[in-house]
N, C-alpha and C positions, 0 to 999 in steps of 0.2 A: 504493500500500500504506500509506503514511504517513497518508493521508486516512482510510482505512478504520479504522486503529488509533485515530485521534482520535475518529471517530464512535462506535466501539464503547465507548471509554472514556466518552464523553459519555452513551451509553445506560446504562452501568452506574451512573454517578454519579446520573443522573436517577432510576433505579429505586430506589436507596438513599434518596435524599432524599424520594421519594414515599412510601416505606414509613414514614418518620418521622411522617407524618400530622399535620403542623403546619398548622393552619388558614390562617394568613396566607400561609405559604409556598406552599400549594396554590393559593391565589387568584392569587398572583404567576405561578406556572407556567401556570395556565389562561389568564391574560392574555397571557403571552408566546407560548404555543402558538397562541392565536387570532390574534395579530399575524402570526406566521409563515405560518399557513394562509392568511390574507387576502392577504399579499404574494405568495405563490406562485399563488393564484387570480388576482391582479391581472395577473401576467405570462403566465398560462396562455392566456387568450383571445387576446391579440395574437400569442402564439407560434404557436398553431394557425393563425390566419388568415394571418399573414405567411409562414409556412413553406409553406403550400399555394399561395398566390398566386405567390410567387417561383419555386417549383419548377416549377409548371405553366407559368408564363410562359417559363421557360428551356428546359424539356424537353418541353413539350406538343406540339411539332412533331416530336419524335423517336419512332421506333418503340418504343424501350424503355419509354416511359411507359405504353403500353397493357399491355405485359408485366408491368411492376411492379404495376399495378392488378390484373391477373388473378392473379398469384402471391399477392399480399396477400390478396385475397378468398378464394382457394382454401385457403390455410393457416389463415386466420382461421376459416373454417367448419369445417375439419377439427379444429382444436384445440378449438373450442367444442363441437362435437358429442361429441368424446371426453370432455370435462369433464362434460357432462351425462350421458353413458353411464356414466361411473365413479360419479357420484352415484346414478344409478338402480340400478346393481349393488350398491352398498353398502346402499341402502335395502332391497333385497330380502333381503340377507344379514343385516343387523342388525335389521330389522323393528321400527321404533320403536313403542312402545305408545301407546295413546290417553291423552290427559291426563286426570287426575281432574277432576271437575266443578268443584271449588272454585277452582282457580287461574285458570280461564278468565275473561278480562276481562268486566266487566258490559256490559249493553247501552249504557249511557251512554259507557263507554270505547270500545266498538266503534264507536259513532257518531262519536266524536271522531277515530278513526283513519281513517275513510273519506275518500277523496279526492273532490273534485268532478270529475265527468266519468268517462269510461272510457278504455280503451286506444286506442280509435279517436280520441278527442279528443286524446290524447297525440301520436299520429302526425300529426294535423292541425296541431298546434302546431309541428311540425318545419318546415312550409312557411311561410317568413317572409312577412309582408305589409308590412313596412317594414325598412329597413336598420339601424335603431337598436336595435329590440327584442331581436334575438338576442344582440347584444353586451352589452346592458344586463342581460339575464337569464342570460347564460352558457349559452345553448342551443347545445351543441357541434355537434350535427348540422346545425342551421340555419346556423351559422357556416361549417361545412365546405362546405355547398352554395353559399353566397354566395362564399366564397373560391375554390372551384373554378371557378365561373362567371367571376369576375374574372380569375383566372389564365389560363384558356383563351381568354378574350376578348383579353387582352394578347398571348398567344402568336399568335393569329390576326392581330392588327394588326401585330405585329413581323414576322411572316412575309411581309407584303406588301412589305417593304423589299427582299427578294431579287429579286422579279419584279414591280415596280410597274407597274400598267396605266396610271396617270396620275401627274402630278406631285403631285396631291392625296394619292394613296396613299403616296407617299414622305414627305410631310409628316405624315400620320397616324401612320405607323410611327415616325417620329422623336419625335413627341410621346408615343407609347406607351412608347418606350425611356426618355424622361425620367421618366415616371411610375414605371417599373420601377426606375430608379436611386434615386428618392426612397424607394420601398418598401424597397429593399435597405439604404439608410441607416438607416431605422427599425429594420430587423432587426438590423443591427450594433449599434445603440444598445441594443436590447432584450437581446441576448446579453451585452453588457457589464454590464447590470443583473443579469442572471441569475447571472453569475460572482460578483458582489459578494454576492448572496444566499447562494450556495453556500459562499463563504468564511466567512460568519457563521453557517452552519447548525449547528455544534456547540452553540451556545447554545439553538437551537430544539430540537435533539434532547434535550438535558437536560430542557427543559420538557415535551416530548411524553412522554418516558419517565416522568417524575415524575407527570404527569397520569394515565397508564395504571396505574402501580403503585399510586397512591392509590385508584383505582377498584377494582382487584383486591383490595387489602387491606380495602376496605369490605365485600367479600363479595357474591357474586352466587349466589343459591340456584338451582341448576339443576334439581334434583328430577327430574320426569318428562321434562325436556328432555334428559337425559343421552344417550339413544340418538340423538335427533335431532341433537344437537351432534356426536356421534361420526360420524354420516353426513356432515354438512357439513364438519367439519374434516378427517376422514379422507379424504374425496374431494379436498379441496384439496391435502392432503399428497401423495396419489398423483399427482395431475396435476402438481404442482410438481416433485417429486423423481424421478418415473418417466416419465410420459407425455411431457412437454415435452423432457426430456433425450434421450428416444428419438427424437423428431423431429429433434433436432440431430445425433445420431449417424448416423441414416439418411441425412442429407444431408452427412455427412463433416465435421461441426463438433465441436469439443471443448466439451462442456457446461460444464466447470469454467472454461475460458478465457472463455467468453461470460458466465458468471455473475460472475466476478471483475470483468469490465469493466462490467457493468450493475448491480453490487451497490449503488452509490450511489442509483440510481433505484428499485430494489426496496425499499431501506431507507426512502427518502423516501416511497414509496407506503404503506408500512406505517403511518406516522404520520399522513400527511395524509388517508388514506382517500379519495383522489381521484386517479384516473389522469390526469385533465385537468390538475389542479394540478401533478402530477409531470412532465408532458410536457417542460418546459424542461430538467429534469435528465436525462430519458430521452434526449432528442436529443443533449445535450452528451456524455453517457456513451458513446452509440453512435458518435459521430463522433470523439471524442478518445481513447477507450479501445480501441474495436474497429476504428477507422478505416473505419467504414461510409461510403460515398460519400453526399454531401449529396443527390444526385439520388435516392437510395433512402430515406435516413432521413427527409427532409422531406416525402416522400409517404407512406411506409409508417406511420410512427409517429403522425402526426395521424389517419390513417384508423383504425389499430388502437385508438387511444385512444377512438374513438367507437364502434367496432363489435366489437372483439375482447374480449369479456367472458366469459372462461372461468369465473371464479368466480361471476359473476352468473347464468349459465345453470344452473350446478349448484344455486345457492341457490333460484332460481325454481322449478326442477323439484322438488327435495326438499321445499321449504316448501309448495308447492302440493299435493303428494301428502299431506303431513302434515296440512294444514288440511282437505283433502277427506276424508281418512280419519277425522279427528275429527268431521267433520260427518255421518258415516254413509255416505259414498260407497264402494261396493265397487270396490277398485282392481284391475281386470282388467289383464292384460298389454297388450292393444291400447290401453286407455285410457292406461296409463303411457307407452307408446311415442308415442302422440299428443301427450301433454304434454311429452315430450322435445323434439319439434320445435317445439311452442309456446314452450317455454322458450328454445330456441336463437334463434328469430326475435325473441322479446321482448328477449333480451339484446343482440341486434344494435342495437336501437333505444335502448338505455340511454345516458344522457348522460355517463357517466363522472364523476359527482359523488357526494359522500357521501350515503348512504341511498337512492341511486337504485334499487338492486335491491329494497329493502324496499317502496318505494312502487309500483314496477312490479308486484310480486307482489300487493300489497294491491289494486291496481286490477283485476288479473286475477281474483282471488278474489271481489271485489265484483261483477264483471261476470257471474259464473256463480252468484251467490247463495250462495256458501260462507260458513261462519261466520267472518267476518273478525275477530271478537273474539279468536280464538286468536292472531292476529298481535300482540296486546297482550302475550301471554306471551312471544313470541319477542323482542319489542323490547328488554327489559333486557340480553339477551346479544348483541344485534346489533352493538354496537360492536366486540366482539372478532371476530365473524364478518367484519364489513366490513373490518377491518384486514388480515386474512389474505387475503380475496378480492381486495382491491385490489393487494396485493403480488403475488399470483398473476397478476392481469391484466397488470401491468406486466412481469413475467417472461415471460409469453406474448408480449406485444408485442415484447420484446427478441429472443425466439427467432425470431418471424416475420420481423423486420427482418434478423437475421443470415442467415437462410435465403435470403430474397429478394436480399440483397446478394450472396450467393455465386452464386445461380442466374442472375441477370440481369446479364450482363456489359456493360461500356461499349461 
């Protein structure tokens, strides 16, 4: 509780300082915020990799590991489909108007927004062709694949120690255990660094809050985007405060207790706009505040960080419908339902990094020949959307982790 009070105080202080709109002070805050974001991104990649490797190596031979995966995937898909469905429902109720012709980005701006390649190329990039590239580029899904393979391979080698067919099998198992102990040591070192970062986080929160309030005070003209924003932010709010707590209640968990325990991670996600960068805080909050077993948290949370994208699914669906509508496409109910599932599948492949949803949507719209220039109008308000969506994604990760921890017993 003391930590939360300090963080909220830092948030308020940063907001006030940002509203002062002092040029040199804003530059300092931007610099500090960038440092903190980079530091958490620095520890995020090894956190994901080491957590998956050690957990699968220890628990890969146990029956519960398969159940943990199954429950994680099930609740991830259920919550993501619900988020997209809520977005679709609000879109039908609010019915955003088409944008006036003038604010739409020019052809030059549209061309600059387009990404090279399409969504098929994005999925192809997930398959690593060397071990260095995924870690260098922060490709979370590729890292997850590599780490899972290494963890399962270690589990297989260590398992040979129980019933060795030859003396060589026993030696191989012993070497594998040595490798695993080394990886455990790296993980202990990493979590010590993470605790130091969290201890110094209030300064980062001041910088993040000042940065945001300075941007807000500068003014963002929403204009015709008002109804579109109402759909996006309203859908996130319903998913955050209604749908996800209902999932917890139906599984016999107290939503307030879970939220109090995971609030450091949710707040961190709000500012970093990256569920991958927030993962170290998410794991620590789950294990220390909610007493989630490491066998669960270090499998569920890295997986959820990669594929559990509630906010992203809603954004992809609503934005795709909005862009297609402005391009003259008739939005029939079958078409909208089809795009609901496209949005869910696309969100599952999102990398959990800032702007990931935006560029995924851009790629999808480019692939079907929709007027992607409209994405240039969405871009100025995307920072606010991205913050809210990332916080929702981490809250959803927390809910799924808590549910799986209760349902899968030791």
